[in-house]
C-alpha angles and dihedrals in degrees: 000000000000115000089234089064093071095050096086088061087072086074090058089052094060108025103103135025088350097067091034090056090049090052093049091051091048090055097042134079119304086010098174096046094045093045092053090048090050091051091049090056091046092050092052093045098049093043094051094041096049095042093049090051092047097049094044092054092041089053090051092051098043092045090062120089114269093251091055100044092092090054091048090050090053090048090053090051091054090047089053089051091051091050092049092050090049090048092049092051092046093051091049094049091049096045093110095050095101098137112112114243117251094248090063089071089068092061095078088068098029124136128218094267093054091044092053092047091049093051090049099045098035092062095039099050103030104105092217092055095043092052091046093051091047089050093052094045093045093046093053095042093045091054093045093244119155119259094244090070087077090064096085088052091050093047093048091048090053092047092050095049088044093056094099090055091046090051090048092051093047101041104027112190092005087067089068088069098039101045098059089053090050090048093053093046093050092047090056103037107028093098091060091052091047093050092050092051094045092050090049094052092042090055091050092049093049092047091050094055093089096044 
């Protein structure tokens, strides 16, 4: 599977409370400092999560006898498919959960430490993100691709979740009007975007089974 095929999954990583949290921080007090701290936590979380998934699945595959590694690779592909189907169902069932969680109200007055912790924990405990990172790691390991091919996925994820900060840096005060509108739109429509990306990657994974 081409490394570019996994890039759309970066959208699934951020479309939801993740990007909404980034927007809230970018419109709160000490917005720049807290946004950078949040991104630092995100960078650590997604790097660790994806790498752990990759090396675990790679270990499983390389530990198998040479004559069975193809079978193990196929098993990993089917596991990825199962994860994607589960993720698709989960996103659909939670499509109406647009109410912001209570903890998000604290972000307007957050400090750098809380922002960093949020970026770290949000991406490590959110089921959607965990499943997505496992999917990326398993896909690369199952195909025998090197770990560094996950770097474009990690960079794109960081860029997407950093969009509110980028908008803030580019537009200044005008961002205070634009970002709340973006937050409301993402809260309502993120599930549609997620479903489209998941279906796309699921189709690619299924089509690659025979290759």
